[in-house]
C-alpha positions as protocol buffer text, in pm:
chain_id: "A"
residue {
  index: 1
  type: MET
  ca { x: 9380 y: 16219 z: 15028 }
}
residue {
  index: 2
  type: ARG
  ca { x: 9411 y: 16294 z: 14658 }
}
residue {
  index: 3
  type: ALA
  ca { x: 9350 y: 16100 z: 14336 }
}
residue {
  index: 4
  type: ILE
  ca { x: 9444 y: 16176 z: 13977 }
}
residue {
  index: 5
  type: SER
  ca { x: 9156 y: 16125 z: 13735 }
}
residue {
  index: 6
  type: LEU
  ca { x: 9214 y: 16085 z: 13363 }
}
residue {
  index: 7
  type: PHE
  ca { x: 8988 y: 16352 z: 13217 }
}
residue {
  index: 8
  type: SER
  ca { x: 8837 y: 16374 z: 12870 }
}
residue {
  index: 9
  type: GLY
  ca { x: 8571 y: 16632 z: 12947 }
}
residue {
  index: 10
  type: GLY
  ca { x: 8301 y: 16373 z: 12886 }
}
residue {
  index: 11
  type: LEU
  ca { x: 8020 y: 16293 z: 13124 }
}
residue {
  index: 12
  type: ASP
  ca { x: 8168 y: 15965 z: 13249 }
}
residue {
  index: 13
  type: SER
  ca { x: 8495 y: 16125 z: 13354 }
}
residue {
  index: 14
  type: MET
  ca { x: 8304 y: 16408 z: 13525 }
}
residue {
  index: 15
  type: LEU
  ca { x: 8091 y: 16157 z: 13717 }
}
residue {
  index: 16
  type: ALA
  ca { x: 8398 y: 15957 z: 13823 }
}
residue {
  index: 17
  type: ILE
  ca { x: 8542 y: 16272 z: 13974 }
}
residue {
  index: 18
  type: ARG
  ca { x: 8217 y: 16361 z: 14148 }
}
residue {
  index: 19
  type: LEU
  ca { x: 8185 y: 16015 z: 14302 }
}
residue {
  index: 20
  type: MET
  ca { x: 8531 y: 16064 z: 14455 }
}
residue {
  index: 21
  type: ARG
  ca { x: 8453 y: 16416 z: 14575 }
}
residue {
  index: 22
  type: ASP
  ca { x: 8134 y: 16283 z: 14738 }
}
residue {
  index: 23
  type: GLN
  ca { x: 8363 y: 16061 z: 14946 }
}
residue {
  index: 24
  type: GLY
  ca { x: 8589 y: 16348 z: 15047 }
}
residue {
  index: 25
  type: ILE
  ca { x: 8871 y: 16265 z: 14803 }
}
residue {
  index: 26
  type: GLU
  ca { x: 9053 y: 16562 z: 14646 }
}
residue {
  index: 27
  type: VAL
  ca { x: 9091 y: 16514 z: 14272 }
}
residue {
  index: 28
  type: THR
  ca { x: 9320 y: 16648 z: 14003 }
}
residue {
  index: 29
  type: ALA
  ca { x: 9159 y: 16613 z: 13659 }
}
residue {
  index: 30
  type: LEU
  ca { x: 9446 y: 16527 z: 13425 }
}
residue {
  index: 31
  type: HIS
  ca { x: 9390 y: 16580 z: 13052 }
}
residue {
  index: 32
  type: ILE
  ca { x: 9666 y: 16411 z: 12854 }
}
residue {
  index: 33
  type: TYR
  ca { x: 9675 y: 16599 z: 12526 }
}
residue {
  index: 34
  type: ILE
  ca { x: 9762 y: 16373 z: 12233 }
}
residue {
  index: 35
  type: GLY
  ca { x: 9628 y: 16616 z: 11969 }
}
residue {
  index: 36
  type: PHE
  ca { x: 9353 y: 16398 z: 11824 }
}
residue {
  index: 37
  type: GLY
  ca { x: 9072 y: 16483 z: 12064 }
}
residue {
  index: 38
  type: SER
  ca { x: 8908 y: 16776 z: 11888 }
}
residue {
  index: 39
  type: ARG
  ca { x: 8927 y: 17022 z: 11600 }
}
residue {
  index: 40
  type: GLY
  ca { x: 8983 y: 17326 z: 11820 }
}
residue {
  index: 41
  type: ASP
  ca { x: 9133 y: 17445 z: 12147 }
}
residue {
  index: 42
  type: VAL
  ca { x: 8901 y: 17323 z: 12421 }
}
residue {
  index: 43
  type: SER
  ca { x: 9141 y: 17365 z: 12717 }
}
residue {
  index: 44
  type: GLU
  ca { x: 8923 y: 17627 z: 12887 }
}
residue {
  index: 45
  type: GLN
  ca { x: 8613 y: 17418 z: 12829 }
}
residue {
  index: 46
  type: LEU
  ca { x: 8788 y: 17122 z: 12991 }
}
residue {
  index: 47
  type: ARG
  ca { x: 8897 y: 17334 z: 13283 }
}
residue {
  index: 48
  type: ARG
  ca { x: 8540 y: 17457 z: 13335 }
}
residue {
  index: 49
  type: ARG
  ca { x: 8401 y: 17104 z: 13331 }
}
residue {
  index: 50
  type: ALA
  ca { x: 8666 y: 16974 z: 13569 }
}
residue {
  index: 51
  type: GLU
  ca { x: 8583 y: 17253 z: 13814 }
}
residue {
  index: 52
  type: LEU
  ca { x: 8213 y: 17183 z: 13776 }
}
residue {
  index: 53
  type: ALA
  ca { x: 8278 y: 16820 z: 13877 }
}
residue {
  index: 54
  type: GLY
  ca { x: 8486 y: 16941 z: 14175 }
}
residue {
  index: 55
  type: ALA
  ca { x: 8847 y: 16894 z: 14061 }
}
residue {
  index: 56
  type: ASP
  ca { x: 9144 y: 17112 z: 13985 }
}
residue {
  index: 57
  type: PHE
  ca { x: 9274 y: 17082 z: 13630 }
}
residue {
  index: 58
  type: ARG
  ca { x: 9604 y: 16994 z: 13467 }
}
residue {
  index: 59
  type: LEU
  ca { x: 9687 y: 16950 z: 13096 }
}
residue {
  index: 60
  type: VAL
  ca { x: 9999 y: 16768 z: 12977 }
}
residue {
  index: 61
  type: ASP
  ca { x: 10103 y: 16789 z: 12610 }
}
residue {
  index: 62
  type: VAL
  ca { x: 10248 y: 16453 z: 12500 }
}
residue {
  index: 63
  type: ARG
  ca { x: 10193 y: 16477 z: 12123 }
}
residue {
  index: 64
  type: GLU
  ca { x: 10551 y: 16416 z: 12015 }
}
residue {
  index: 65
  type: GLU
  ca { x: 10603 y: 16119 z: 12246 }
}
residue {
  index: 66
  type: TYR
  ca { x: 10262 y: 15974 z: 12158 }
}
residue {
  index: 67
  type: ILE
  ca { x: 10337 y: 15978 z: 11785 }
}
residue {
  index: 68
  type: ARG
  ca { x: 10683 y: 15836 z: 11842 }
}
residue {
  index: 69
  type: GLU
  ca { x: 10594 y: 15560 z: 12089 }
}
residue {
  index: 70
  type: ILE
  ca { x: 10227 y: 15467 z: 12050 }
}
residue {
  index: 71
  type: LEU
  ca { x: 10050 y: 15573 z: 11733 }
}
residue {
  index: 72
  type: PHE
  ca { x: 10231 y: 15364 z: 11473 }
}
residue {
  index: 73
  type: ASP
  ca { x: 10336 y: 15057 z: 11673 }
}
residue {
  index: 74
  type: PRO
  ca { x: 10066 y: 14965 z: 11926 }
}
residue {
  index: 75
  type: VAL
  ca { x: 10115 y: 14637 z: 12112 }
}
residue {
  index: 76
  type: TYR
  ca { x: 9745 y: 14553 z: 12096 }
}
residue {
  index: 77
  type: GLY
  ca { x: 9676 y: 14692 z: 11748 }
}
residue {
  index: 78
  type: TYR
  ca { x: 9401 y: 14917 z: 11626 }
}
residue {
  index: 79
  type: GLY
  ca { x: 9025 y: 14935 z: 11645 }
}
residue {
  index: 80
  type: LYS
  ca { x: 8815 y: 14974 z: 11331 }
}
residue {
  index: 81
  type: ASN
  ca { x: 9017 y: 15273 z: 11213 }
}
residue {
  index: 82
  type: PHE
  ca { x: 9352 y: 15415 z: 11335 }
}
residue {
  index: 83
  type: ASN
  ca { x: 9268 y: 15404 z: 11703 }
}
residue {
  index: 84
  type: PRO
  ca { x: 9515 y: 15216 z: 11928 }
}
residue {
  index: 85
  type: CYS
  ca { x: 9276 y: 15246 z: 12222 }
}
residue {
  index: 86
  type: ILE
  ca { x: 9419 y: 14983 z: 12456 }
}
residue {
  index: 87
  type: ASP
  ca { x: 9775 y: 15107 z: 12417 }
}
residue {
  index: 88
  type: CYS
  ca { x: 9657 y: 15466 z: 12439 }
}
residue {
  index: 89
  type: HIS
  ca { x: 9479 y: 15412 z: 12770 }
}
residue {
  index: 90
  type: GLY
  ca { x: 9771 y: 15217 z: 12915 }
}
residue {
  index: 91
  type: TYR
  ca { x: 10007 y: 15497 z: 12809 }
}
residue {
  index: 92
  type: MET
  ca { x: 9789 y: 15760 z: 12973 }
}
residue {
  index: 93
  type: PHE
  ca { x: 9779 y: 15571 z: 13301 }
}
residue {
  index: 94
  type: LYS
  ca { x: 10156 y: 15527 z: 13287 }
}
residue {
  index: 95
  type: ILE
  ca { x: 10195 y: 15905 z: 13262 }
}
residue {
  index: 96
  type: ALA
  ca { x: 9947 y: 15961 z: 13542 }
}
residue {
  index: 97
  type: ARG
  ca { x: 10129 y: 15713 z: 13769 }
}
residue {
  index: 98
  type: ALA
  ca { x: 10454 y: 15899 z: 13708 }
}
residue {
  index: 99
  type: MET
  ca { x: 10287 y: 16224 z: 13817 }
}
residue {
  index: 100
  type: MET
  ca { x: 10151 y: 16087 z: 14146 }
}
residue {
  index: 101
  type: PRO
  ca { x: 10446 y: 16197 z: 14363 }
}
residue {
  index: 102
  type: GLU
  ca { x: 10443 y: 16547 z: 14216 }
}
residue {
  index: 103
  type: LEU
  ca { x: 10071 y: 16591 z: 14280 }
}
residue {
  index: 104
  type: GLY
  ca { x: 10062 y: 16406 z: 14611 }
}
residue {
  index: 105
  type: ALA
  ca { x: 9814 y: 16152 z: 14476 }
}
residue {
  index: 106
  type: SER
  ca { x: 9754 y: 15804 z: 14626 }
}
residue {
  index: 107
  type: PHE
  ca { x: 9562 y: 15640 z: 14341 }
}
residue {
  index: 108
  type: LEU
  ca { x: 9420 y: 15684 z: 13991 }
}
residue {
  index: 109
  type: VAL
  ca { x: 9062 y: 15721 z: 13869 }
}
residue {
  index: 110
  type: THR
  ca { x: 8898 y: 15686 z: 13529 }
}
residue {
  index: 111
  type: GLY
  ca { x: 8545 y: 15720 z: 13396 }
}
residue {
  index: 112
  type: GLU
  ca { x: 8567 y: 15396 z: 13194 }
}
residue {
  index: 113
  type: VAL
  ca { x: 8254 y: 15183 z: 13194 }
}
residue {
  index: 114
  type: VAL
  ca { x: 8269 y: 14805 z: 13144 }
}
residue {
  index: 115
  type: GLY
  ca { x: 8128 y: 14709 z: 12803 }
}
residue {
  index: 116
  type: GLN
  ca { x: 8080 y: 15064 z: 12682 }
}
residue {
  index: 117
  type: ARG
  ca { x: 8345 y: 15055 z: 12406 }
}
residue {
  index: 118
  type: PRO
  ca { x: 8400 y: 14730 z: 12215 }
}
residue {
  index: 119
  type: MET
  ca { x: 8779 y: 14750 z: 12192 }
}
residue {
  index: 120
  type: SER
  ca { x: 8912 y: 14911 z: 12506 }
}
residue {
  index: 121
  type: GLN
  ca { x: 8648 y: 14857 z: 12776 }
}
residue {
  index: 122
  type: ARG
  ca { x: 8597 y: 14482 z: 12768 }
}
residue {
  index: 123
  type: PRO
  ca { x: 8702 y: 14313 z: 13095 }
}
residue {
  index: 124
  type: ASP
  ca { x: 9002 y: 14150 z: 12925 }
}
residue {
  index: 125
  type: ALA
  ca { x: 9100 y: 14481 z: 12764 }
}
residue {
  index: 126
  type: LEU
  ca { x: 9096 y: 14653 z: 13103 }
}
residue {
  index: 127
  type: LYS
  ca { x: 9347 y: 14395 z: 13225 }
}
residue {
  index: 128
  type: GLN
  ca { x: 9565 y: 14466 z: 12921 }
}
residue {
  index: 129
  type: VAL
  ca { x: 9549 y: 14836 z: 13000 }
}
residue {
  index: 130
  type: GLN
  ca { x: 9647 y: 14761 z: 13358 }
}
residue {
  index: 131
  type: LYS
  ca { x: 9947 y: 14559 z: 13238 }
}
residue {
  index: 132
  type: LEU
  ca { x: 10066 y: 14836 z: 13002 }
}
residue {
  index: 133
  type: ALA
  ca { x: 10033 y: 15089 z: 13284 }
}
residue {
  index: 134
  type: GLY
  ca { x: 10251 y: 14877 z: 13514 }
}
residue {
  index: 135
  type: ASP
  ca { x: 9964 y: 14846 z: 13763 }
}
residue {
  index: 136
  type: ASN
  ca { x: 9928 y: 14468 z: 13793 }
}
residue {
  index: 137
  type: LYS
  ca { x: 10090 y: 14458 z: 14137 }
}
residue {
  index: 138
  type: ASP
  ca { x: 9979 y: 14787 z: 14295 }
}
residue {
  index: 139
  type: ARG
  ca { x: 9619 y: 14791 z: 14159 }
}
residue {
  index: 140
  type: LEU
  ca { x: 9584 y: 15165 z: 14197 }
}
residue {
  index: 141
  type: ILE
  ca { x: 9344 y: 15218 z: 13902 }
}
residue {
  index: 142
  type: LEU
  ca { x: 8985 y: 15265 z: 14023 }
}
residue {
  index: 143
  type: ARG
  ca { x: 8686 y: 15276 z: 13787 }
}
residue {
  index: 144
  type: PRO
  ca { x: 8408 y: 15415 z: 14011 }
}
residue {
  index: 145
  type: LEU
  ca { x: 8126 y: 15378 z: 13758 }
}
residue {
  index: 146
  type: SER
  ca { x: 8179 y: 15002 z: 13721 }
}
residue {
  index: 147
  type: ALA
  ca { x: 8377 y: 14918 z: 14036 }
}
residue {
  index: 148
  type: LYS
  ca { x: 8125 y: 14667 z: 14171 }
}
residue {
  index: 149
  type: LEU
  ca { x: 8163 y: 14459 z: 13854 }
}
residue {
  index: 150
  type: LEU
  ca { x: 8542 y: 14441 z: 13892 }
}
residue {
  index: 151
  type: GLU
  ca { x: 8786 y: 14302 z: 14145 }
}
residue {
  index: 152
  type: PRO
  ca { x: 8848 y: 14535 z: 14440 }
}
residue {
  index: 153
  type: THR
  ca { x: 9140 y: 14773 z: 14396 }
}
residue {
  index: 154
  type: LYS
  ca { x: 9385 y: 14896 z: 14657 }
}
residue {
  index: 155
  type: PRO
  ca { x: 9185 y: 15215 z: 14731 }
}
residue {
  index: 156
  type: GLU
  ca { x: 8884 y: 14995 z: 14815 }
}
residue {
  index: 157
  type: ILE
  ca { x: 9076 y: 14728 z: 15005 }
}
residue {
  index: 158
  type: GLU
  ca { x: 9258 y: 14989 z: 15214 }
}
residue {
  index: 159
  type: GLY
  ca { x: 8935 y: 15171 z: 15289 }
}
residue {
  index: 160
  type: TRP
  ca { x: 9040 y: 15495 z: 15119 }
}
residue {
  index: 161
  type: VAL
  ca { x: 8706 y: 15481 z: 14937 }
}
residue {
  index: 162
  type: ASP
  ca { x: 8383 y: 15304 z: 15027 }
}
residue {
  index: 163
  type: ARG
  ca { x: 8317 y: 15034 z: 14768 }
}
residue {
  index: 164
  type: ASP
  ca { x: 7948 y: 15023 z: 14868 }
}
residue {
  index: 165
  type: ARG
  ca { x: 7911 y: 15381 z: 14738 }
}
residue {
  index: 166
  type: LEU
  ca { x: 8057 y: 15294 z: 14397 }
}
residue {
  index: 167
  type: LEU
  ca { x: 7851 y: 15179 z: 14100 }
}
residue {
  index: 168
  type: ASP
  ca { x: 7788 y: 14880 z: 13876 }
}
residue {
  index: 169
  type: ILE
  ca { x: 7716 y: 15042 z: 13538 }
}
residue {
  index: 170
  type: ASN
  ca { x: 7760 y: 14811 z: 13240 }
}
residue {
  index: 171
  type: GLY
  ca { x: 7714 y: 14845 z: 12865 }
}
residue {
  index: 172
  type: ARG
  ca { x: 7653 y: 15126 z: 12622 }
}
residue {
  index: 173
  type: SER
  ca { x: 7334 y: 15277 z: 12762 }
}
residue {
  index: 174
  type: ARG
  ca { x: 7383 y: 15624 z: 12914 }
}
residue {
  index: 175
  type: GLU
  ca { x: 7055 y: 15634 z: 13105 }
}
residue {
  index: 176
  type: ARG
  ca { x: 7208 y: 15612 z: 13452 }
}
residue {
  index: 177
  type: GLN
  ca { x: 7479 y: 15865 z: 13372 }
}
residue {
  index: 178
  type: LEU
  ca { x: 7231 y: 16110 z: 13225 }
}
residue {
  index: 179
  type: ALA
  ca { x: 7007 y: 16072 z: 13531 }
}
residue {
  index: 180
  type: MET
  ca { x: 7303 y: 16143 z: 13757 }
}
residue {
  index: 181
  type: ALA
  ca { x: 7394 y: 16451 z: 13553 }
}
residue {
  index: 182
  type: ALA
  ca { x: 7041 y: 16578 z: 13596 }
}
residue {
  index: 183
  type: GLU
  ca { x: 7061 y: 16522 z: 13972 }
}
residue {
  index: 184
  type: TYR
  ca { x: 7382 y: 16726 z: 13984 }
}
residue {
  index: 185
  type: GLY
  ca { x: 7229 y: 16995 z: 13764 }
}
residue {
  index: 186
  type: TRP
  ca { x: 7492 y: 16953 z: 13492 }
}
residue {
  index: 187
  type: GLU
  ca { x: 7426 y: 17060 z: 13134 }
}
residue {
  index: 188
  type: ASP
  ca { x: 7782 y: 17127 z: 13015 }
}
residue {
  index: 189
  type: TYR
  ca { x: 7942 y: 16797 z: 12915 }
}
residue {
  index: 190
  type: GLU
  ca { x: 8059 y: 16635 z: 12597 }
}
residue {
  index: 191
  type: SER
  ca { x: 7802 y: 16422 z: 12412 }
}
residue {
  index: 192
  type: PRO
  ca { x: 7872 y: 16052 z: 12352 }
}
residue {
  index: 193
  type: GLY
  ca { x: 7929 y: 16132 z: 11983 }
}
residue {
  index: 194
  type: GLY
  ca { x: 8235 y: 16344 z: 12070 }
}
residue {
  index: 195
  type: GLY
  ca { x: 8575 y: 16185 z: 12100 }
}
residue {
  index: 196
  type: CYS
  ca { x: 8896 y: 16086 z: 11934 }
}
residue {
  index: 197
  type: LEU
  ca { x: 8950 y: 16169 z: 11566 }
}
residue {
  index: 198
  type: LEU
  ca { x: 9147 y: 15845 z: 11527 }
}
residue {
  index: 199
  type: THR
  ca { x: 8818 y: 15657 z: 11549 }
}
residue {
  index: 200
  type: GLU
  ca { x: 8679 y: 15849 z: 11249 }
}
residue {
  index: 201
  type: PRO
  ca { x: 8710 y: 15664 z: 10914 }
}
residue {
  index: 202
  type: SER
  ca { x: 8785 y: 15989 z: 10723 }
}
residue {
  index: 203
  type: TYR
  ca { x: 9068 y: 16097 z: 10954 }
}
residue {
  index: 204
  type: ALA
  ca { x: 9213 y: 15745 z: 10959 }
}
residue {
  index: 205
  type: ALA
  ca { x: 9212 y: 15735 z: 10579 }
}
residue {
  index: 206
  type: LYS
  ca { x: 9398 y: 16067 z: 10564 }
}
residue {
  index: 207
  type: ILE
  ca { x: 9664 y: 15939 z: 10806 }
}
residue {
  index: 208
  type: ARG
  ca { x: 9714 y: 15621 z: 10600 }
}
residue {
  index: 209
  type: ASP
  ca { x: 9751 y: 15827 z: 10282 }
}
residue {
  index: 210
  type: PHE
  ca { x: 9989 y: 16067 z: 10455 }
}
residue {
  index: 211
  type: ILE
  ca { x: 10232 y: 15809 z: 10593 }
}
residue {
  index: 212
  type: ALA
  ca { x: 10247 y: 15641 z: 10253 }
}
residue {
  index: 213
  type: HIS
  ca { x: 10416 y: 15958 z: 10122 }
}
residue {
  index: 214
  type: GLU
  ca { x: 10559 y: 16154 z: 10415 }
}
residue {
  index: 215
  type: THR
  ca { x: 10680 y: 16125 z: 10773 }
}
residue {
  index: 216
  type: PHE
  ca { x: 10402 y: 16218 z: 11014 }
}
residue {
  index: 217
  type: GLY
  ca { x: 10481 y: 16474 z: 11286 }
}
residue {
  index: 218
  type: VAL
  ca { x: 10308 y: 16691 z: 11543 }
}
residue {
  index: 219
  type: GLU
  ca { x: 10262 y: 16976 z: 11293 }
}
residue {
  index: 220
  type: ASP
  ca { x: 10064 y: 16741 z: 11064 }
}
residue {
  index: 221
  type: ILE
  ca { x: 9793 y: 16654 z: 11320 }
}
residue {
  index: 222
  type: ASP
  ca { x: 9597 y: 16974 z: 11259 }
}
residue {
  index: 223
  type: LEU
  ca { x: 9671 y: 16973 z: 10886 }
}
residue {
  index: 224
  type: LEU
  ca { x: 9456 y: 16660 z: 10852 }
}
residue {
  index: 225
  type: LYS
  ca { x: 9166 y: 16807 z: 11050 }
}
residue {
  index: 226
  type: TYR
  ca { x: 9051 y: 17062 z: 10794 }
}
residue {
  index: 227
  type: GLY
  ca { x: 8976 y: 17106 z: 10426 }
}
residue {
  index: 228
  type: ARG
  ca { x: 8951 y: 16886 z: 10118 }
}
residue {
  index: 229
  type: HIS
  ca { x: 9255 y: 16665 z: 10079 }
}
residue {
  index: 230
  type: PHE
  ca { x: 9409 y: 16584 z: 9742 }
}
residue {
  index: 231
  type: ARG
  ca { x: 9699 y: 16358 z: 9647 }
}
residue {
  index: 232
  type: LEU
  ca { x: 9847 y: 16480 z: 9317 }
}
residue {
  index: 233
  type: PRO
  ca { x: 10003 y: 16254 z: 9049 }
}
residue {
  index: 234
  type: ASP
  ca { x: 10369 y: 16322 z: 9141 }
}
residue {
  index: 235
  type: GLY
  ca { x: 10292 y: 16266 z: 9510 }
}
residue {
  index: 236
  type: ALA
  ca { x: 10236 y: 16616 z: 9648 }
}
residue {
  index: 237
  type: LYS
  ca { x: 9960 y: 16679 z: 9899 }
}
residue {
  index: 238
  type: LEU
  ca { x: 9714 y: 16968 z: 9853 }
}
residue {
  index: 239
  type: VAL
  ca { x: 9467 y: 17089 z: 10114 }
}
residue {
  index: 240
  type: VAL
  ca { x: 9185 y: 17321 z: 10003 }
}
residue {
  index: 241
  type: GLY
  ca { x: 8953 y: 17492 z: 10249 }
}
residue {
  index: 242
  type: ARG
  ca { x: 8583 y: 17404 z: 10227 }
}
residue {
  index: 243
  type: HIS
  ca { x: 8431 y: 17707 z: 10400 }
}
residue {
  index: 244
  type: ARG
  ca { x: 8517 y: 18011 z: 10610 }
}
residue {
  index: 245
  type: GLU
  ca { x: 8582 y: 17808 z: 10930 }
}
residue {
  index: 246
  type: ASP
  ca { x: 8818 y: 17578 z: 10738 }
}
residue {
  index: 247
  type: ASN
  ca { x: 8999 y: 17872 z: 10582 }
}
residue {
  index: 248
  type: GLU
  ca { x: 9048 y: 18039 z: 10920 }
}
residue {
  index: 249
  type: ALA
  ca { x: 9177 y: 17716 z: 11075 }
}
residue {
  index: 250
  type: LEU
  ca { x: 9420 y: 17649 z: 10788 }
}
residue {
  index: 251
  type: LEU
  ca { x: 9548 y: 18006 z: 10809 }
}
residue {
  index: 252
  type: LYS
  ca { x: 9660 y: 17939 z: 11168 }
}
residue {
  index: 253
  type: ILE
  ca { x: 9854 y: 17625 z: 11082 }
}
residue {
  index: 254
  type: VAL
  ca { x: 10230 y: 17665 z: 11097 }
}
residue {
  index: 255
  type: ASN
  ca { x: 10382 y: 17381 z: 10899 }
}
residue {
  index: 256
  type: PRO
  ca { x: 10724 y: 17435 z: 10740 }
}
residue {
  index: 257
  type: ASP
  ca { x: 10660 y: 17161 z: 10482 }
}
residue {
  index: 258
  type: TYR
  ca { x: 10364 y: 17346 z: 10325 }
}
residue {
  index: 259
  type: LEU
  ca { x: 10326 y: 17661 z: 10119 }
}
residue {
  index: 260
  type: PRO
  ca { x: 10010 y: 17876 z: 10097 }
}
residue {
  index: 261
  type: LEU
  ca { x: 9830 y: 17928 z: 9765 }
}
residue {
  index: 262
  type: ARG
  ca { x: 9700 y: 18283 z: 9712 }
}
residue {
  index: 263
  type: LEU
  ca { x: 9451 y: 18328 z: 9431 }
}
residue {
  index: 264
  type: SER
  ca { x: 9393 y: 18643 z: 9227 }
}
residue {
  index: 265
  type: VAL
  ca { x: 9021 y: 18582 z: 9267 }
}
residue {
  index: 266
  type: THR
  ca { x: 8809 y: 18514 z: 9575 }
}
residue {
  index: 267
  type: GLY
  ca { x: 8860 y: 18154 z: 9675 }
}
residue {
  index: 268
  type: PRO
  ca { x: 8960 y: 17905 z: 9943 }
}
residue {
  index: 269
  type: TYR
  ca { x: 9279 y: 17915 z: 10144 }
}
residue {
  index: 270
  type: SER
  ca { x: 9498 y: 17625 z: 10036 }
}
residue {
  index: 271
  type: LEU
  ca { x: 9824 y: 17458 z: 10136 }
}
residue {
  index: 272
  type: LEU
  ca { x: 10058 y: 17263 z: 9906 }
}
residue {
  index: 273
  type: HIS
  ca { x: 10367 y: 17060 z: 9996 }
}
residue {
  index: 274
  type: ARG
  ca { x: 10673 y: 17272 z: 9929 }
}
residue {
  index: 275
  type: GLU
  ca { x: 10851 y: 16997 z: 9736 }
}
residue {
  index: 276
  type: ALA
  ca { x: 10571 y: 16962 z: 9480 }
}
residue {
  index: 277
  type: THR
  ca { x: 10693 y: 16922 z: 9121 }
}
residue {
  index: 278
  type: GLU
  ca { x: 10619 y: 17187 z: 8860 }
}
residue {
  index: 279
  type: ALA
  ca { x: 10339 y: 16968 z: 8723 }
}
residue {
  index: 280
  type: ASP
  ca { x: 10182 y: 16921 z: 9064 }
}
residue {
  index: 281
  type: ARG
  ca { x: 10206 y: 17295 z: 9135 }
}
residue {
  index: 282
  type: LEU
  ca { x: 10018 y: 17378 z: 8817 }
}
residue {
  index: 283
  type: LEU
  ca { x: 9757 y: 17115 z: 8895 }
}
residue {
  index: 284
  type: ALA
  ca { x: 9723 y: 17244 z: 9251 }
}
residue {
  index: 285
  type: ALA
  ca { x: 9662 y: 17595 z: 9116 }
}
residue {
  index: 286
  type: ARG
  ca { x: 9392 y: 17465 z: 8880 }
}
residue {
  index: 287
  type: ILE
  ca { x: 9217 y: 17275 z: 9159 }
}
residue {
  index: 288
  type: ALA
  ca { x: 9222 y: 17573 z: 9399 }
}
residue {
  index: 289
  type: LEU
  ca { x: 9085 y: 17798 z: 9125 }
}
residue {
  index: 290
  type: THR
  ca { x: 8810 y: 17546 z: 9054 }
}
residue {
  index: 291
  type: TYR
  ca { x: 8682 y: 17592 z: 9409 }
}
residue {
  index: 292
  type: GLY
  ca { x: 8710 y: 17972 z: 9386 }
}
residue {
  index: 293
  type: LYS
  ca { x: 8507 y: 18233 z: 9203 }
}
residue {
  index: 294
  type: SER
  ca { x: 8672 y: 18175 z: 8869 }
}
residue {
  index: 295
  type: LEU
  ca { x: 8547 y: 18118 z: 8515 }
}
residue {
  index: 296
  type: PRO
  ca { x: 8641 y: 17813 z: 8306 }
}
residue {
  index: 297
  type: GLY
  ca { x: 8859 y: 17904 z: 8009 }
}
residue {
  index: 298
  type: GLN
  ca { x: 8997 y: 18212 z: 8176 }
}
residue {
  index: 299
  type: SER
  ca { x: 9356 y: 18231 z: 8309 }
}
residue {
  index: 300
  type: TYR
  ca { x: 9440 y: 18357 z: 8659 }
}
residue {
  index: 301
  type: GLU
  ca { x: 9750 y: 18419 z: 8867 }
}
residue {
  index: 302
  type: VAL
  ca { x: 9811 y: 18189 z: 9161 }
}
residue {
  index: 303
  type: HIS
  ca { x: 10092 y: 18262 z: 9406 }
}
residue {
  index: 304
  type: ILE
  ca { x: 10251 y: 17951 z: 9557 }
}
residue {
  index: 305
  type: GLY
  ca { x: 10492 y: 18068 z: 9821 }
}
residue {
  index: 306
  type: ASP
  ca { x: 10718 y: 18310 z: 9638 }
}
residue {
  index: 307
  type: GLU
  ca { x: 10636 y: 18169 z: 9293 }
}
residue {
  index: 308
  type: THR
  ca { x: 10358 y: 18283 z: 9061 }
}
residue {
  index: 309
  type: VAL
  ca { x: 10192 y: 18053 z: 8808 }
}
residue {
  index: 310
  type: GLU
  ca { x: 9925 y: 18111 z: 8546 }
}
residue {
  index: 311
  type: ALA
  ca { x: 9642 y: 17856 z: 8549 }
}
residue {
  index: 312
  type: GLU
  ca { x: 9286 y: 17795 z: 8438 }
}
residue {
  index: 313
  type: PRO
  ca { x: 9022 y: 17627 z: 8655 }
}
residue {
  index: 314
  type: PHE
  ca { x: 8871 y: 17295 z: 8550 }
}
residue {
  index: 315
  type: GLU
  ca { x: 8540 y: 17296 z: 8365 }
}
residue {
  index: 316
  type: SER
  ca { x: 8380 y: 17122 z: 8661 }
}
residue {
  index: 317
  type: LYS
  ca { x: 8469 y: 17010 z: 9013 }
}
residue {
  index: 318
  type: THR
  ca { x: 8432 y: 16649 z: 8902 }
}
residue {
  index: 319
  type: GLU
  ca { x: 8768 y: 16677 z: 8724 }
}
residue {
  index: 320
  type: ALA
  ca { x: 8932 y: 16798 z: 9043 }
}
residue {
  index: 321
  type: GLN
  ca { x: 8765 y: 16535 z: 9261 }
}
residue {
  index: 322
  type: LYS
  ca { x: 8948 y: 16244 z: 9099 }
}
residue {
  index: 323
  type: TYR
  ca { x: 9250 y: 16348 z: 9304 }
}
residue {
  index: 324
  type: PHE
  ca { x: 9063 y: 16332 z: 9636 }
}
residue {
  index: 325
  type: VAL
  ca { x: 9224 y: 16128 z: 9912 }
}
residue {
  index: 326
  type: LEU
  ca { x: 8867 y: 16051 z: 10022 }
}
residue {
  index: 327
  type: LYS
  ca { x: 8655 y: 15967 z: 9720 }
}
residue {
  index: 328
  type: PRO
  ca { x: 8292 y: 16103 z: 9724 }
}
């Protein structure tokens, strides 16, 4: 028998898989990629952790559909920031259910723990997730870490899994999970601090600013992950790298709405919206120069796409910072 387990790469999802494997259940670890989970490509890391827990690994890219159907119109609203957690979890289970015939799976598994997250893992929120997933009748969603605190599911009722060997973990403490990880000899798992960027106040603020001026698409997800973000007076967005890692990440971004800024001095890699007005282009050049190795009062060439402008840096970064999307 096989189950599909929603897989984040975190310790709880690894333990949920292992509890199933300990009962002889084959498991496919399914990572549903919405684009907001990390600032880099972690697919191989996820694969390694899934295999460590005893599962084979699948990744499904749903970014376009997620933005179109979930992100901006969640039935159950947002958490503290821009995180539609209840709708997100229900959506992921809906996708997993649809994949059951293809993968030969009989039920679904998740590492969710009752009471661990204030929005999406309350008992009433779990029922809302179940409703969104279309699982009210079938009851195929099993939460092995907290199963004994919840009503029996079909896998337990039918005897596919032994309920007595499932757990009753509750709340935000990770002591039992960490003890289990030590028993299994695991050291490679995501810390509790890792997770969805939509729960971060800074990323949420950048999304809110973005949608006030532009239409948000898949290519904009990574744009908001890196650099200093500026909103210029005529409405153009400017992103200026903060350090080498930022510059390297921004260089890899392919976004047809943005043009690169190339300085005639050493400085950060920057991106400016291609429809920026002449005034915003000049201001963008000044800001980028201010964060480069330039001298106040001296003029420099800045290439914006195929255009070249002459600009001077500001006397201090304070003058540039008044255009920050996120104020210091």
